[in-house]
Each structure stands twice: as C-alpha cells, then as structure tokens.
Residue, then its C-alpha position, 0 to 999 in steps of 0.5 A: x260273144x258278149x254283148x253289152x247294153x248301157x242305158x243312159x239315165x236321164x236324171x243325171x243330165x241337164x238339157x242346157x250343159x250335159x257335159x258339166x254334170x255326171x253322166x250315169x250309164x246302167x251297164x248290163x251284161x246282156x247275156x242269154x238267159x241260162x236254163x238251170x234245169x237243162x244245165x243240171x240235166x246236161x251235167x247229170x248226163x255227163x256224169x253218166x258218160x263218165x262212168x259215174x251215178x248221178x244218184x248216188x249220195x255223194x253226187x246226188x246234188x252235184x248237177x245243181x251245184x255245177x249249174x248254179x256254179x257256171x251260171x254264177x261265173x258266166x253272169x256279171x253284175x249290173x253296175x252303174x258307170x258314171x263319169x265326171x268332169x275332168x275339172x282340173x284338166x288332170x293329164x297324167x296316167x290313171x292306173x289301176x293295178x292287180x285287178x283280179x281277173x277270173x274267166x272261163x276258157x271257151x275251149x275247154x271250160x276251164x278257168x283261167x285267173x290272173x290280174x288286169x292292169x288297166x290304165x287310161x290318159x283322161x280327156x274331158x271325163x274321169x271315172x271312179x277307179x272301182x269302175x275299172x275293175x267293174x268292167x274287167x268283170x263285166x267282160x270276164x264273166x263269159x266263155x272267153x279267151x284272153x286275148x279277146x277279153x284284153x281288147x274288150x275291156x280296152x275297146x269299151x272304155x275307149x268308146x265309153x270315156x273318150x280318154x286320150x289313151x287306154x292301155x290293158x294288160x293281163x296276166x293269167x294262168x290257164x287251167x287248160x294249160x296247168x292241169x292238162x295237156x303240157x301241164x305247165x304249172x305256174x306258166x303265165x300268159x300275157x296279153x295287152x291292148x293299147x289305144x290312142x296316145x298309150x299306143x302311139x306315143x313311145x314315151x306314154x307307152x314306155x310309162x304305161x308298161x313300166x308302172x304295170x311291171x311289164x317291160x316293153x320296147x319302145 
C-alpha cells in the first residue's frame, strides 16, 4: 500500500499571506526500504524452483538484474509540487492527456501499462502540467490494481489542490491477461474516478469524458 508524505517548505510561505505566494510541497513516496540482497537471493531461489541453474553463464547476473529492475519499478521519484495562485480566475477544464502509465499488478507481479488522462477544474490554485504526470508516477510505481491507482491519483489531487473538480481516466493493458490465462492480447481496461463538479455536473462530466475520448452517459 502506498503511503505518501508531503513536507511543507517554509521558505515558500509568507506569514502575512500564504495564499498569494507559491506553496511548495516536497513529495516523498514513503515506500518501505527494499532489501536488494534478499531480493537477489529470492530470485536465485525462484530460478532453482523453475529448474534453472542460477550459476550458469547466462543466468549468473539475472538475480541482481531482476532485483534492481523491481526496485526501480517500485520506487517513485521524489519531486516538488508547487501550486500557484489562480490570479486570472481560470475556471475551465485543465486536462493532460496520454500520460504514460507503467505499474505492476499486485496479483501476478506482471506489468500493466497504458495512458492516464488527468484533468481538474481550478479553484484558488493551479499547478504545472508536468506535475500531473509526476503524481501518476508517484502512485503507479507500486504493486497495484488499476482501480486503486485511479482513485489514489484523483483523491490525492483533490486533497492537495482543493479544485472544483478532478477527473482521472486510465486505459491500460495487463500482461496478466495478455500473456497468460485468457491471453486477451490488445484488450484494455478502462477505469475512472471523479470528484466535485466533474462528478456532480452532467455537462462538466460530459466535457471531461469527451476530451479524454471516452464516451459517458450524462
């Protein structure tokens, strides 16, 4: 389970009026520390259980490589989330489409990947569009299910940004479906999570889904 920690940077605050200045938050993934040596041993044991020799010339470095790969896929990069005052009173939808998503299915530890569409209706504050992609990565680099990932991104943006509405749609192909079991190659799973006006206002909801390319009944 993802535990996110945010640390307020006091250098970005003004005691007289902290609303009018940028408010930076240092965002940390908060994952448990990964024991690479133990992971390497576990991969070596798995190779033995699969009837392979982990000491052979071709597999000798495989435990180290696999452990490092999983450590990378499960460790989000820290970043600064700085919001800015919405001086112009912009009240239309802000949408970042086709944000790449890569994560690991927690049931089979196989990758699922696709794109996320993340939008919000600004309130008093706005943020840089690149930060929407950072937030997606923050929760995606974990053992996940797509439904939870979608909701975590939407919930976190609603809590941190306090917008008038938030919408998140994720479209992804799961290798646990395409490479095993039903082997439904090319099948995509679509999930959505909405808050505020993007959930409660039929016109705002319809606009959001139309711009993401996902049809939705009002």
